[in-house]
Phi, psi and omega in degrees: 000341186302320184258012182250143177288123187298320181294319179296316180298315180294324178296320177294324177301320179293315180296325179296336178299330184280358173292330181245358181225124180291319181221146181214144171272170178300315181298323178292321177295321177298313182296317183285327185268332185077009178273138180306146185300322180297321180290318178300314181300317181293316184290320182290334174298316178292318181296322177293317182297325181276352178095005179280334177232151177237134179250127180273183185294341179266003179080018179261139187257148172217169179295142181279166182293344178301326179294327177295320179295314178297318181298318179295322179294316179299315181298318182293329185269356174279092186304328183299329179296315182292321180291319186282332192304309181295328177292320178295320178300315180297318179295315179301314181292331182283313184260348176061039171228160179299144180236137183234150170245125190232134177244164172277140174224086183067240180269011182229171169249155180223135179278116183255347177206146177210148175234121180279165175252158176273005179302133184297333177247109186212165179270132180259118173232173182217152175298136183099350178297139180240157177210149176295153185294344182269351188239131179093150186298317182296313179301313184291329175298314179297314180298319184299324186260010172292158174305146187307312183296319180293319178295316181293323177299318178296313183296326180288332185265328191287146172255120183280120180242136180293136177243305173246178182293340181256006180301133178294128188256341184243145184290326178292322175297320179295315178300319179295320179294321178294320177297319179294323178297316179295322182290316184278329185087017176200166176227144179229131181230151178225126176055035180271320179256334179207131184300145176068020176241160179223151178218137178238129188221150176226152185280151173242130183248150180270189184297337181268000180085009180268148177298131180236336183195175174228142175253135181217160168237146185214155178184201178281150182306320184295343180273354183239057181281175183299330181287321184276331192302314180304319179294317179298317180302312181300315185286323178292318179294319179298318179295317179297319178295322179297318178296318179302316179297319179294335177274001175096012179287120179249357179294150178299127178263145184298142180279000000 
């Protein structure tokens, strides 16, 4: 906090409330943030004037359309999305399951692109979804291929909390799973973020050979049986390797 502007930080605290709440009154923002009402009133006035917040006729606030403009710009400027998209389309059409592109966001992973399937029974996810780095195949793929010191620092600090019935609960079990992911070149999870679902993921590397993203396919557990899994593994890994090559990765990729 020493080098941060207090007003800017508090304003971000208010905006962050809308990540989990579609609409909020001033009193609700005060209660949720713990910021004095006079300060909240002053800050939301400025945020509304700049277009970051919108106030309806009842005095209830929601995020302003300015965020949509910024969001579109960020999405457009993420080159990896443009490079990965045609590969993702081909993979989706080939295996007929949803395909996701996932990046690291601090201590979490975030879904930045997804392609749905037309299959009548399918898993519904959305762009912007986040997950802790220890849970789910995509998250664990990213964590597994981080530099050793960075990965160990995370493992020493993180508290493993159950999310689905299959979430890994112990750090030694997690370390073993990460080692297996590095050895195999892919990660597979079942019921870790949502019960009765499965996710298969492979790493994407940048021009320097560092992990930059994870490519995954996901669906219901019953759709990822022992008969289908070997084919899916091969195709997801091939697609992830193709994206890595397009990003300029020349390091040897695991066969």
